[in-house]
N, CA, C and O atoms as a GROMACS GRO file, in nm:
protein
  616
    1MET      N    1   1.823  17.981   9.571
    1MET     CA    2   1.780  17.857   9.635
    1MET      C    3   1.839  17.740   9.556
    1MET      O    4   1.833  17.737   9.433
    2ASP      N    5   1.894  17.646   9.627
    2ASP     CA    6   1.948  17.524   9.570
    2ASP      C    7   1.838  17.450   9.494
    2ASP      O    8   1.726  17.440   9.544
    3PRO      N    9   1.867  17.397   9.372
    3PRO     CA   10   1.764  17.325   9.296
    3PRO      C   11   1.702  17.208   9.372
    3PRO      O   12   1.582  17.182   9.360
    4ALA      N   13   1.783  17.138   9.450
    4ALA     CA   14   1.729  17.026   9.528
    4ALA      C   15   1.631  17.076   9.635
    4ALA      O   16   1.529  17.013   9.662
    5THR      N   17   1.664  17.190   9.696
    5THR     CA   18   1.575  17.248   9.796
    5THR      C   19   1.447  17.296   9.730
    5THR      O   20   1.338  17.279   9.786
    6ARG      N   21   1.459  17.354   9.612
    6ARG     CA   22   1.341  17.399   9.538
    6ARG      C   23   1.251  17.278   9.506
    6ARG      O   24   1.129  17.286   9.520
    7GLU      N   25   1.313  17.169   9.464
    7GLU     CA   26   1.237  17.047   9.434
    7GLU      C   27   1.166  16.995   9.559
    7GLU      O   28   1.051  16.952   9.553
    8LEU      N   29   1.236  17.000   9.672
    8LEU     CA   30   1.174  16.957   9.797
    8LEU      C   31   1.054  17.045   9.829
    8LEU      O   32   0.948  16.995   9.870
    9GLY      N   33   1.069  17.175   9.811
    9GLY     CA   34   0.956  17.265   9.834
    9GLY      C   35   0.836  17.228   9.749
    9GLY      O   36   0.722  17.232   9.795
   10THR      N   37   0.863  17.191   9.625
   10THR     CA   38   0.756  17.147   9.535
   10THR      C   39   0.695  17.017   9.585
   10THR      O   40   0.573  16.999   9.579
   11ARG      N   41   0.778  16.927   9.632
   11ARG     CA   42   0.729  16.797   9.678
   11ARG      C   43   0.655  16.806   9.811
   11ARG      O   44   0.588  16.711   9.852
   12LEU      N   45   0.666  16.918   9.878
   12LEU     CA   46   0.592  16.933  10.003
   12LEU      C   47   0.442  16.943   9.978
   12LEU      O   48   0.364  16.973  10.068
   13GLU      N   49   0.403  16.916   9.855
   13GLU     CA   50   0.262  16.900   9.824
   13GLU      C   51   0.206  16.786   9.908
   13GLU      O   52   0.085  16.766   9.915
   14LEU      N   53   0.296  16.711   9.972
   14LEU     CA   54   0.256  16.608  10.068
   14LEU      C   55   0.158  16.670  10.167
   14LEU      O   56   0.064  16.604  10.212
   15LEU      N   57   0.181  16.796  10.201
   15LEU     CA   58   0.092  16.863  10.294
   15LEU      C   59  -0.050  16.871  10.239
   15LEU      O   60  -0.147  16.867  10.315
   16THR      N   61  -0.062  16.881  10.106
   16THR     CA   62  -0.194  16.876  10.044
   16THR      C   63  -0.254  16.739  10.067
   16THR      O   64  -0.374  16.727  10.094
   17GLY      N   65  -0.172  16.636  10.057
   17GLY     CA   66  -0.219  16.500  10.084
   17GLY      C   67  -0.269  16.486  10.226
   17GLY      O   68  -0.369  16.419  10.251
   18VAL      N   69  -0.201  16.547  10.320
   18VAL     CA   70  -0.242  16.542  10.460
   18VAL      C   71  -0.375  16.615  10.477
   18VAL      O   72  -0.465  16.567  10.546
   19ARG      N   73  -0.388  16.731  10.413
   19ARG     CA   74  -0.514  16.806  10.420
   19ARG      C   75  -0.628  16.723  10.360
   19ARG      O   76  -0.737  16.719  10.416
   20LEU      N   77  -0.602  16.657  10.246
   20LEU     CA   78  -0.706  16.574  10.184
   20LEU      C   79  -0.745  16.458  10.275
   20LEU      O   80  -0.863  16.423  10.285
   21LEU      N   81  -0.646  16.398  10.341
   21LEU     CA   82  -0.675  16.290  10.436
   21LEU      C   83  -0.767  16.340  10.547
   21LEU      O   84  -0.866  16.275  10.581
   22LYS      N   85  -0.734  16.456  10.603
   22LYS     CA   86  -0.815  16.511  10.711
   22LYS      C   87  -0.957  16.542  10.664
   22LYS      O   88  -1.054  16.516  10.735
   23GLN      N   89  -0.968  16.596  10.543
   23GLN     CA   90  -1.100  16.630  10.491
   23GLN      C   91  -1.182  16.504  10.467
   23GLN      O   92  -1.301  16.499  10.500
   24GLN      N   93  -1.120  16.402  10.409
   24GLN     CA   94  -1.191  16.276  10.385
   24GLN      C   95  -1.236  16.215  10.517
   24GLN      O   96  -1.347  16.164  10.528
   25ARG      N   97  -1.148  16.221  10.615
   25ARG     CA   98  -1.182  16.169  10.748
   25ARG      C   99  -1.304  16.242  10.804
   25ARG      O  100  -1.396  16.179  10.856
   26ALA      N  101  -1.304  16.374  10.792
   26ALA     CA  102  -1.415  16.453  10.843
   26ALA      C  103  -1.545  16.420  10.769
   26ALA      O  104  -1.652  16.418  10.829
   27ASP      N  105  -1.534  16.393  10.638
   27ASP     CA  106  -1.653  16.358  10.560
   27ASP      C  107  -1.705  16.219  10.597
   27ASP      O  108  -1.826  16.198  10.605
   28ASP      N  109  -1.613  16.124  10.618
   28ASP     CA  110  -1.651  15.986  10.648
   28ASP      C  111  -1.698  15.966  10.791
   28ASP      O  112  -1.795  15.895  10.816
   29ARG      N  113  -1.630  16.029  10.883
   29ARG     CA  114  -1.658  16.009  11.026
   29ARG      C  115  -1.646  16.142  11.099
   29ARG      O  116  -1.540  16.174  11.153
   30PRO      N  117  -1.753  16.219  11.101
   30PRO     CA  118  -1.745  16.354  11.158
   30PRO      C  119  -1.755  16.359  11.312
   30PRO      O  120  -1.797  16.461  11.366
   31VAL      N  121  -1.717  16.251  11.381
   31VAL     CA  122  -1.726  16.249  11.527
   31VAL      C  123  -1.637  16.358  11.589
   31VAL      O  124  -1.680  16.431  11.678
   32VAL      N  125  -1.514  16.369  11.540
   32VAL     CA  126  -1.423  16.472  11.589
   32VAL      C  127  -1.421  16.583  11.484
   32VAL      O  128  -1.390  16.557  11.368
   33PRO      N  129  -1.453  16.706  11.523
   33PRO     CA  130  -1.453  16.816  11.426
   33PRO      C  131  -1.318  16.827  11.355
   33PRO      O  132  -1.214  16.804  11.416
   34PRO      N  133  -1.320  16.863  11.226
   34PRO     CA  134  -1.194  16.876  11.151
   34PRO      C  135  -1.096  16.969  11.222
   34PRO      O  136  -1.134  17.073  11.275
   35GLY      N  137  -0.971  16.929  11.221
   35GLY     CA  138  -0.866  17.010  11.280
   35GLY      C  139  -0.848  16.993  11.429
   35GLY      O  140  -0.756  17.052  11.486
   36LEU      N  141  -0.933  16.914  11.495
   36LEU     CA  142  -0.923  16.900  11.639
   36LEU      C  143  -0.868  16.765  11.684
   36LEU      O  144  -0.848  16.742  11.803
   37VAL      N  145  -0.846  16.675  11.591
   37VAL     CA  146  -0.794  16.543  11.627
   37VAL      C  147  -0.659  16.556  11.697
   37VAL      O  148  -0.634  16.489  11.797
   38GLY      N  149  -0.572  16.643  11.644
   38GLY     CA  150  -0.439  16.659  11.704
   38GLY      C  151  -0.445  16.705  11.848
   38GLY      O  152  -0.372  16.654  11.933
   39LEU      N  153  -0.532  16.802  11.878
   39LEU     CA  154  -0.545  16.849  12.016
   39LEU      C  155  -0.601  16.740  12.105
   39LEU      O  156  -0.557  16.723  12.219
   40LEU      N  157  -0.698  16.666  12.054
   40LEU     CA  158  -0.754  16.556  12.132
   40LEU      C  159  -0.646  16.452  12.163
   40LEU      O  160  -0.641  16.398  12.274
   41MET      N  161  -0.561  16.425  12.066
   41MET     CA  162  -0.450  16.331  12.088
   41MET      C  163  -0.354  16.383  12.194
   41MET      O  164  -0.309  16.306  12.279
   42HIS      N  165  -0.324  16.512  12.190
   42HIS     CA  166  -0.232  16.571  12.289
   42HIS      C  167  -0.290  16.560  12.430
   42HIS      O  168  -0.219  16.526  12.524
   43ILE      N  169  -0.418  16.588  12.444
   43ILE     CA  170  -0.481  16.577  12.576
   43ILE      C  171  -0.477  16.433  12.623
   43ILE      O  172  -0.452  16.406  12.740
   44ASP      N  173  -0.503  16.340  12.532
   44ASP     CA  174  -0.505  16.198  12.567
   44ASP      C  175  -0.368  16.146  12.609
   44ASP      O  176  -0.358  16.055  12.691
   45ARG      N  177  -0.262  16.204  12.552
   45ARG     CA  178  -0.126  16.159  12.586
   45ARG      C  179  -0.088  16.189  12.730
   45ARG      O  180   0.002  16.127  12.786
   46CYS      N  181  -0.156  16.285  12.790
   46CYS     CA  182  -0.130  16.318  12.930
   46CYS      C  183  -0.214  16.224  13.016
   46CYS      O  184  -0.337  16.233  13.018
   47ALA      N  185  -0.149  16.134  13.084
   47ALA     CA  186  -0.219  16.029  13.159
   47ALA      C  187  -0.322  16.085  13.256
   47ALA      O  188  -0.428  16.026  13.275
   48THR      N  189  -0.290  16.198  13.318
   48THR     CA  190  -0.382  16.255  13.418
   48THR      C  191  -0.451  16.381  13.367
   48THR      O  192  -0.508  16.456  13.446
   49GLY      N  193  -0.448  16.404  13.237
   49GLY     CA  194  -0.506  16.524  13.181
   49GLY      C  195  -0.407  16.639  13.181
   49GLY      O  196  -0.290  16.621  13.216
   50CYS      N  197  -0.453  16.757  13.142
   50CYS     CA  198  -0.363  16.872  13.137
   50CYS      C  199  -0.443  17.001  13.147
   50CYS      O  200  -0.566  17.000  13.147
   51HIS      N  201  -0.370  17.110  13.156
   51HIS     CA  202  -0.430  17.244  13.155
   51HIS      C  203  -0.424  17.298  13.013
   51HIS      O  204  -0.337  17.259  12.935
   52ALA      N  205  -0.515  17.388  12.979
   52ALA     CA  206  -0.515  17.449  12.846
   52ALA      C  207  -0.383  17.521  12.819
   52ALA      O  208  -0.333  17.518  12.707
   53ARG      N  209  -0.326  17.584  12.922
   53ARG     CA  210  -0.198  17.654  12.908
   53ARG      C  211  -0.089  17.558  12.862
   53ARG      O  212  -0.011  17.589  12.772
   54GLU      N  213  -0.084  17.440  12.926
   54GLU     CA  214   0.015  17.339  12.888
   54GLU      C  215  -0.008  17.292  12.745
   54GLU      O  216   0.086  17.272  12.669
   55LEU      N  217  -0.135  17.276  12.710
   55LEU     CA  218  -0.170  17.231  12.576
   55LEU      C  219  -0.125  17.332  12.472
   55LEU      O  220  -0.072  17.294  12.367
   56ALA      N  221  -0.144  17.460  12.500
   56ALA     CA  222  -0.099  17.566  12.408
   56ALA      C  223   0.052  17.563  12.393
   56ALA      O  224   0.104  17.578  12.282
   57GLU      N  225   0.125  17.544  12.503
   57GLU     CA  226   0.271  17.538  12.497
   57GLU      C  227   0.317  17.417  12.417
   57GLU      O  228   0.406  17.429  12.332
   58ARG      N  229   0.258  17.302  12.445
   58ARG     CA  230   0.298  17.178  12.378
   58ARG      C  231   0.270  17.181  12.228
   58ARG      O  232   0.349  17.129  12.149
   59THR      N  233   0.159  17.240  12.189
   59THR     CA  234   0.120  17.242  12.049
   59THR      C  235   0.169  17.366  11.975
   59THR      O  236   0.158  17.376  11.853
   60ARG      N  237   0.224  17.460  12.051
   60ARG     CA  238   0.274  17.587  11.995
   60ARG      C  239   0.162  17.664  11.925
   60ARG      O  240   0.183  17.726  11.821
   61LEU      N  241   0.044  17.658  11.985
   61LEU     CA  242  -0.070  17.732  11.934
   61LEU      C  243  -0.102  17.847  12.030
   61LEU      O  244  -0.069  17.842  12.148
   62ASP      N  245  -0.164  17.949  11.977
   62ASP     CA  246  -0.204  18.062  12.058
   62ASP      C  247  -0.307  18.015  12.162
   62ASP      O  248  -0.394  17.935  12.129
   63PRO      N  249  -0.298  18.063  12.285
   63PRO     CA  250  -0.393  18.022  12.388
   63PRO      C  251  -0.540  18.044  12.350
   63PRO      O  252  -0.626  17.964  12.387
   64SER      N  253  -0.569  18.151  12.276
   64SER     CA  254  -0.708  18.174  12.236
   64SER      C  255  -0.755  18.069  12.136
   64SER      O  256  -0.872  18.030  12.138
   65THR      N  257  -0.665  18.022  12.050
   65THR     CA  258  -0.698  17.915  11.956
   65THR      C  259  -0.727  17.787  12.032
   65THR      O  260  -0.824  17.716  12.002
   66VAL      N  261  -0.643  17.757  12.129
   66VAL     CA  262  -0.662  17.636  12.211
   66VAL      C  263  -0.793  17.646  12.288
   66VAL      O  264  -0.866  17.548  12.300
   67SER      N  265  -0.821  17.762  12.341
   67SER     CA  266  -0.944  17.782  12.418
   67SER      C  267  -1.068  17.752  12.334
   67SER      O  268  -1.159  17.682  12.378
   68ARG      N  269  -1.071  17.805  12.211
   68ARG     CA  270  -1.184  17.779  12.122
   68ARG      C  271  -1.192  17.631  12.084
   68ARG      O  272  -1.301  17.574  12.078
   69ALA      N  273  -1.077  17.569  12.058
   69ALA     CA  274  -1.075  17.428  12.021
   69ALA      C  275  -1.123  17.340  12.137
   69ALA      O  276  -1.200  17.246  12.117
   70VAL      N  277  -1.077  17.372  12.256
   70VAL     CA  278  -1.119  17.295  12.375
   70VAL      C  279  -1.269  17.310  12.395
   70VAL      O  280  -1.338  17.213  12.427
   71ALA      N  281  -1.321  17.431  12.375
   71ALA     CA  282  -1.466  17.452  12.389
   71ALA      C  283  -1.542  17.364  12.291
   71ALA      O  284  -1.647  17.310  12.326
   72ALA      N  285  -1.492  17.350  12.169
   72ALA     CA  286  -1.558  17.265  12.070
   72ALA      C  287  -1.549  17.117  12.111
   72ALA      O  288  -1.646  17.043  12.096
   73LEU      N  289  -1.434  17.076  12.162
   73LEU     CA  290  -1.419  16.936  12.206
   73LEU      C  291  -1.512  16.906  12.324
   73LEU      O  292  -1.569  16.798  12.332
   74VAL      N  293  -1.526  17.002  12.414
   74VAL     CA  294  -1.616  16.987  12.528
   74VAL      C  295  -1.760  16.979  12.477
   74VAL      O  296  -1.837  16.894  12.521
   75ALA      N  297  -1.797  17.068  12.385
   75ALA     CA  298  -1.934  17.072  12.331
   75ALA      C  299  -1.970  16.940  12.261
   75ALA      O  300  -2.086  16.900  12.261
   76HIS      N  301  -1.872  16.874  12.202
   76HIS     CA  302  -1.895  16.746  12.135
   76HIS      C  303  -1.887  16.627  12.230
   76HIS      O  304  -1.902  16.512  12.188
   77GLY      N  305  -1.862  16.654  12.358
   77GLY     CA  306  -1.856  16.547  12.457
   77GLY      C  307  -1.729  16.464  12.452
   77GLY      O  308  -1.726  16.352  12.503
   78LEU      N  309  -1.624  16.518  12.390
   78LEU     CA  310  -1.500  16.443  12.373
   78LEU      C  311  -1.398  16.474  12.483
   78LEU      O  312  -1.308  16.394  12.508
   79VAL      N  313  -1.414  16.589  12.547
   79VAL     CA  314  -1.323  16.632  12.653
   79VAL      C  315  -1.407  16.684  12.770
   79VAL      O  316  -1.510  16.748  12.751
   80ASP      N  317  -1.359  16.655  12.889
   80ASP     CA  318  -1.422  16.706  13.011
   80ASP      C  319  -1.332  16.816  13.065
   80ASP      O  320  -1.210  16.801  13.073
   81ARG      N  321  -1.395  16.929  13.102
   81ARG     CA  322  -1.319  17.042  13.156
   81ARG      C  323  -1.373  17.069  13.296
   81ARG      O  324  -1.491  17.095  13.315
   82ARG      N  325  -1.282  17.063  13.394
   82ARG     CA  326  -1.319  17.090  13.534
   82ARG      C  327  -1.223  17.191  13.593
   82ARG      O  328  -1.107  17.201  13.553
   83ALA      N  329  -1.274  17.267  13.689
   83ALA     CA  330  -1.189  17.364  13.758
   83ALA      C  331  -1.081  17.287  13.833
   83ALA      O  332  -1.108  17.185  13.896
   84ASP      N  333  -0.959  17.338  13.826
   84ASP     CA  334  -0.847  17.277  13.897
   84ASP      C  335  -0.859  17.315  14.044
   84ASP      O  336  -0.861  17.434  14.076
   85PRO      N  337  -0.866  17.216  14.134
   85PRO     CA  338  -0.882  17.248  14.276
   85PRO      C  339  -0.764  17.328  14.333
   85PRO      O  340  -0.781  17.402  14.430
   86SER      N  341  -0.646  17.315  14.273
   86SER     CA  342  -0.530  17.387  14.325
   86SER      C  343  -0.515  17.527  14.264
   86SER      O  344  -0.439  17.610  14.315
   87ASP      N  345  -0.587  17.553  14.155
   87ASP     CA  346  -0.583  17.684  14.090
   87ASP      C  347  -0.718  17.707  14.021
   87ASP      O  348  -0.739  17.663  13.908
   88ARG      N  349  -0.806  17.775  14.088
   88ARG     CA  350  -0.943  17.794  14.040
   88ARG      C  351  -0.950  17.868  13.905
   88ARG      O  352  -1.051  17.861  13.835
   89ARG      N  353  -0.843  17.939  13.870
   89ARG     CA  354  -0.842  18.010  13.741
   89ARG      C  355  -0.816  17.916  13.625
   89ARG      O  356  -0.844  17.950  13.510
   90ALA      N  357  -0.762  17.799  13.654
   90ALA     CA  358  -0.724  17.704  13.549
   90ALA      C  359  -0.826  17.592  13.538
   90ALA      O  360  -0.892  17.555  13.635
   91SER      N  361  -0.836  17.538  13.418
   91SER     CA  362  -0.922  17.423  13.394
   91SER      C  363  -0.836  17.301  13.369
   91SER      O  364  -0.732  17.308  13.304
   92HIS      N  365  -0.882  17.189  13.422
   92HIS     CA  366  -0.814  17.062  13.401
   92HIS      C  367  -0.890  16.986  13.293
   92HIS      O  368  -1.011  16.968  13.303
   93LEU      N  369  -0.820  16.943  13.189
   93LEU     CA  370  -0.881  16.877  13.074
   93LEU      C  371  -0.850  16.728  13.073
   93LEU      O  372  -0.735  16.688  13.092
   94THR      N  373  -0.952  16.648  13.052
   94THR     CA  374  -0.934  16.504  13.035
   94THR      C  375  -1.021  16.456  12.920
   94THR      O  376  -1.125  16.516  12.891
   95VAL      N  377  -0.979  16.351  12.855
   95VAL     CA  378  -1.055  16.292  12.746
   95VAL      C  379  -1.164  16.204  12.805
   95VAL      O  380  -1.138  16.126  12.897
   96THR      N  381  -1.285  16.217  12.753
   96THR     CA  382  -1.398  16.137  12.800
   96THR      C  383  -1.394  15.999  12.735
   96THR      O  384  -1.313  15.974  12.645
   97ALA      N  385  -1.481  15.910  12.780
   97ALA     CA  386  -1.492  15.778  12.718
   97ALA      C  387  -1.529  15.792  12.570
   97ALA      O  388  -1.476  15.719  12.486
   98ALA      N  389  -1.618  15.885  12.539
   98ALA     CA  390  -1.655  15.909  12.399
   98ALA      C  391  -1.533  15.959  12.320
   98ALA      O  392  -1.515  15.923  12.204
   99GLY      N  393  -1.453  16.042  12.383
   99GLY     CA  394  -1.332  16.092  12.318
   99GLY      C  395  -1.232  15.980  12.290
   99GLY      O  396  -1.171  15.975  12.184
  100ARG      N  397  -1.217  15.890  12.386
  100ARG     CA  398  -1.126  15.775  12.365
  100ARG      C  399  -1.177  15.684  12.254
  100ARG      O  400  -1.098  15.633  12.174
  101ALA      N  401  -1.309  15.663  12.248
  101ALA     CA  402  -1.367  15.581  12.142
  101ALA      C  403  -1.344  15.648  12.006
  101ALA      O  404  -1.312  15.582  11.907
  102ALA      N  405  -1.362  15.781  12.000
  102ALA     CA  406  -1.340  15.855  11.876
  102ALA      C  407  -1.193  15.847  11.834
  102ALA      O  408  -1.163  15.834  11.715
  103LEU      N  409  -1.102  15.854  11.931
  103LEU     CA  410  -0.959  15.842  11.898
  103LEU      C  411  -0.926  15.702  11.848
  103LEU      O  412  -0.850  15.688  11.752
  104ALA      N  413  -0.981  15.600  11.910
  104ALA     CA  414  -0.956  15.462  11.865
  104ALA      C  415  -1.003  15.446  11.721
  104ALA      O  416  -0.934  15.386  11.639
  105ASP      N  417  -1.121  15.500  11.691
  105ASP     CA  418  -1.174  15.493  11.555
  105ASP      C  419  -1.083  15.570  11.459
  105ASP      O  420  -1.058  15.526  11.347
  106THR      N  421  -1.036  15.685  11.504
  106THR     CA  422  -0.947  15.767  11.422
  106THR      C  423  -0.817  15.694  11.391
  106THR      O  424  -0.773  15.691  11.276
  107TYR      N  425  -0.755  15.635  11.494
  107TYR     CA  426  -0.631  15.560  11.473
  107TYR      C  427  -0.654  15.445  11.376
  107TYR      O  428  -0.571  15.420  11.288
  108ASP      N  429  -0.764  15.375  11.390
  108ASP     CA  430  -0.796  15.264  11.300
  108ASP      C  431  -0.813  15.313  11.156
  108ASP      O  432  -0.762  15.252  11.063
  109TRP      N  433  -0.884  15.425  11.140
  109TRP     CA  434  -0.911  15.478  11.006
  109TRP      C  435  -0.781  15.521  10.938
  109TRP      O  436  -0.753  15.481  10.825
  110TYR      N  437  -0.701  15.602  11.008
  110TYR     CA  438  -0.574  15.647  10.950
  110TYR      C  439  -0.480  15.530  10.926
  110TYR      O  440  -0.411  15.525  10.824
  111GLY      N  441  -0.478  15.436  11.019
  111GLY     CA  442  -0.393  15.318  11.001
  111GLY      C  443  -0.430  15.240  10.876
  111GLY      O  444  -0.342  15.194  10.803
  112GLY      N  445  -0.559  15.224  10.851
  112GLY     CA  446  -0.604  15.154  10.731
  112GLY      C  447  -0.563  15.226  10.604
  112GLY      O  448  -0.518  15.162  10.508
  113VAL      N  449  -0.578  15.358  10.602
  113VAL     CA  450  -0.538  15.437  10.485
  113VAL      C  451  -0.388  15.424  10.462
  113VAL      O  452  -0.343  15.401  10.350
  114LEU      N  453  -0.310  15.438  10.570
  114LEU     CA  454  -0.165  15.428  10.555
  114LEU      C  455  -0.122  15.288  10.514
  114LEU      O  456  -0.030  15.273  10.433
  115ASP      N  457  -0.186  15.186  10.569
  115ASP     CA  458  -0.154  15.049  10.528
  115ASP      C  459  -0.176  15.031  10.378
  115ASP      O  460  -0.093  14.970  10.310
  116ARG      N  461  -0.286  15.084  10.326
  116ARG     CA  462  -0.314  15.072  10.181
  116ARG      C  463  -0.214  15.155  10.100
  116ARG      O  464  -0.164  15.110   9.997
  117ALA      N  465  -0.184  15.276  10.147
  117ALA     CA  466  -0.094  15.365  10.073
  117ALA      C  467   0.048  15.310  10.069
  117ALA      O  468   0.120  15.328   9.970
  118LEU      N  469   0.089  15.242  10.176
  118LEU     CA  470   0.227  15.195  10.186
  118LEU      C  471   0.240  15.044  10.161
  118LEU      O  472   0.342  14.984  10.194
  119ALA      N  473   0.138  14.986  10.104
  119ALA     CA  474   0.137  14.840  10.084
  119ALA      C  475   0.256  14.791  10.002
  119ALA      O  476   0.305  14.681  10.027
  120ASP      N  477   0.302  14.869   9.906
  120ASP     CA  478   0.414  14.827   9.821
  120ASP      C  479   0.549  14.872   9.873
  120ASP      O  480   0.651  14.850   9.807
  121TRP      N  481   0.552  14.935   9.988
  121TRP     CA  482   0.678  14.981  10.047
  121TRP      C  483   0.736  14.870  10.134
  121TRP      O  484   0.664  14.791  10.193
  122THR      N  485   0.868  14.867  10.140
  122THR     CA  486   0.933  14.773  10.232
  122THR      C  487   0.931  14.834  10.372
  122THR      O  488   0.918  14.955  10.387
  123PRO      N  489   0.944  14.749  10.475
  123PRO     CA  490   0.952  14.805  10.610
  123PRO      C  491   1.067  14.906  10.624
  123PRO      O  492   1.054  15.005  10.697
  124GLY      N  493   1.177  14.881  10.555
  124GLY     CA  494   1.289  14.974  10.560
  124GLY      C  495   1.255  15.109  10.500
  124GLY      O  496   1.297  15.213  10.552
  125GLU      N  497   1.179  15.110  10.391
  125GLU     CA  498   1.139  15.236  10.329
  125GLU      C  499   1.044  15.314  10.421
  125GLU      O  500   1.055  15.436  10.433
  126VAL      N  501   0.953  15.244  10.485
  126VAL     CA  502   0.861  15.311  10.578
  126VAL      C  503   0.940  15.369  10.696
  126VAL      O  504   0.917  15.482  10.736
  127ALA      N  505   1.034  15.291  10.750
  127ALA     CA  506   1.116  15.339  10.862
  127ALA      C  507   1.200  15.459  10.820
  127ALA      O  508   1.215  15.554  10.896
  128ALA      N  509   1.256  15.454  10.698
  128ALA     CA  510   1.338  15.565  10.650
  128ALA      C  511   1.254  15.691  10.634
  128ALA      O  512   1.299  15.800  10.670
  129LEU      N  513   1.133  15.678  10.580
  129LEU     CA  514   1.045  15.794  10.566
  129LEU      C  515   1.011  15.852  10.703
  129LEU      O  516   1.016  15.973  10.723
  130SER      N  517   0.976  15.766  10.796
  130SER     CA  518   0.941  15.811  10.931
  130SER      C  519   1.058  15.884  10.996
  130SER      O  520   1.041  15.991  11.055
  131ALA      N  521   1.177  15.827  10.984
  131ALA     CA  522   1.296  15.891  11.043
  131ALA      C  523   1.325  16.024  10.974
  131ALA      O  524   1.357  16.122  11.041
  132ALA      N  525   1.313  16.027  10.841
  132ALA     CA  526   1.342  16.151  10.768
  132ALA      C  527   1.240  16.259  10.804
  132ALA      O  528   1.278  16.375  10.819
  133LEU      N  529   1.113  16.224  10.817
  133LEU     CA  530   1.012  16.323  10.854
  133LEU      C  531   1.035  16.375  10.996
  133LEU      O  532   1.016  16.493  11.023
  134GLY      N  533   1.075  16.286  11.086
  134GLY     CA  534   1.108  16.330  11.222
  134GLY      C  535   1.224  16.428  11.223
  134GLY      O  536   1.219  16.531  11.290
  135ARG      N  537   1.327  16.394  11.148
  135ARG     CA  538   1.444  16.483  11.141
  135ARG      C  539   1.406  16.615  11.075
  135ARG      O  540   1.447  16.722  11.121
  136PHE      N  541   1.327  16.608  10.968
  136PHE     CA  542   1.283  16.729  10.898
  136PHE      C  543   1.207  16.822  10.992
  136PHE      O  544   1.231  16.942  10.994
  137THR      N  545   1.117  16.767  11.070
  137THR     CA  546   1.039  16.847  11.165
  137THR      C  547   1.129  16.914  11.267
  137THR      O  548   1.115  17.032  11.295
  138ARG      N  549   1.223  16.837  11.323
  138ARG     CA  550   1.316  16.895  11.422
  138ARG      C  551   1.402  17.004  11.358
  138ARG      O  552   1.424  17.109  11.420
  139ASP      N  553   1.450  16.981  11.237
  139ASP     CA  554   1.535  17.079  11.171
  139ASP      C  555   1.459  17.206  11.133
  139ASP      O  556   1.515  17.315  11.137
  140ILE      N  557   1.332  17.192  11.096
  140ILE     CA  558   1.249  17.310  11.068
  140ILE      C  559   1.233  17.392  11.197
  140ILE      O  560   1.243  17.514  11.194
  141GLU      N  561   1.209  17.323  11.309
  141GLU     CA  562   1.195  17.393  11.437
  141GLU      C  563   1.323  17.469  11.471
  141GLU      O  564   1.316  17.584  11.515
  142VAL      N  565   1.439  17.407  11.450
  142VAL     CA  566   1.567  17.473  11.479
  142VAL      C  567   1.587  17.592  11.385
  142VAL      O  568   1.629  17.699  11.429
  143ALA      N  569   1.558  17.574  11.256
  143ALA     CA  570   1.575  17.682  11.159
  143ALA      C  571   1.484  17.800  11.192
  143ALA      O  572   1.526  17.915  11.182
  144LEU      N  573   1.361  17.772  11.232
  144LEU     CA  574   1.269  17.881  11.268
  144LEU      C  575   1.314  17.951  11.396
  144LEU      O  576   1.305  18.073  11.406
  145ALA      N  577   1.361  17.875  11.493
  145ALA     CA  578   1.410  17.935  11.617
  145ALA      C  579   1.530  18.025  11.587
  145ALA      O  580   1.540  18.135  11.641
  146HIS      N  581   1.620  17.978  11.502
  146HIS     CA  582   1.738  18.057  11.463
  146HIS      C  583   1.693  18.184  11.391
  146HIS      O  584   1.744  18.293  11.418
  147HIS      N  585   1.598  18.170  11.299
  147HIS     CA  586   1.546  18.285  11.224
  147HIS      C  587   1.483  18.386  11.320
  147HIS      O  588   1.507  18.506  11.308
  148ASN      N  589   1.403  18.339  11.414
  148ASN     CA  590   1.338  18.428  11.510
  148ASN      C  591   1.440  18.497  11.600
  148ASN      O  592   1.423  18.614  11.633
  149ASN      N  593   1.545  18.426  11.639
  149ASN     CA  594   1.650  18.486  11.721
  149ASN      C  595   1.723  18.596  11.645
  149ASN      O  596   1.756  18.700  11.702
  150LEU      N  597   1.747  18.573  11.514
  150LEU     CA  598   1.812  18.676  11.432
  150LEU      C  599   1.723  18.799  11.421
  150LEU      O  600   1.772  18.912  11.430
  151GLU      N  601   1.594  18.779  11.402
  151GLU     CA  602   1.501  18.892  11.391
  151GLU      C  603   1.494  18.968  11.523
  151GLU      O  604   1.488  19.091  11.523
  152ASP      N  605   1.494  18.896  11.636
  152ASP     CA  606   1.489  18.961  11.766
  152ASP      C  607   1.613  19.044  11.792
  152ASP      O  608   1.606  19.148  11.858
  153ALA      N  609   1.728  18.999  11.740
  153ALA     CA  610   1.854  19.069  11.762
  153ALA      C  611   1.863  19.198  11.681
  153ALA      O  612   1.943  19.286  11.714
  154GLN      N  613   1.784  19.208  11.577
  154GLN     CA  614   1.792  19.327  11.489
  154GLN      C  615   1.717  19.444  11.544
  154GLN      O  616   1.714  19.550  11.483
   0.00000   0.00000   0.00000
């Protein structure tokens, strides 16, 4: 392994920082159960709601994981699940008013933390980090797809 790549692997402790952020958020404002904010955001991004199947595809999570997460969001009153009139086997998911309020609070909370954390950064540094993380995520997806294709071919 290239020394620079090894150093990057070590620096990916950033993921620990993300985990700590999520845990602090859950401790401070437990409106959205830990680990479910991302799914709630995905459902909210769909203007007319979505099906659990679509949510699993978009998030690349196992359908059973999505099903359990959706059940928790419904139980907390953050998501509404109704039978799809065009396909009775499918459920249509939409974010409730309480879910939208919880998301607004979540965006405000994370925004405040990031504003404090990046207070000494220039706008260019923040933009460069954002662009680099976007590229990193896309490149990881490509590398994993390539790896999976190689394994499938064997």
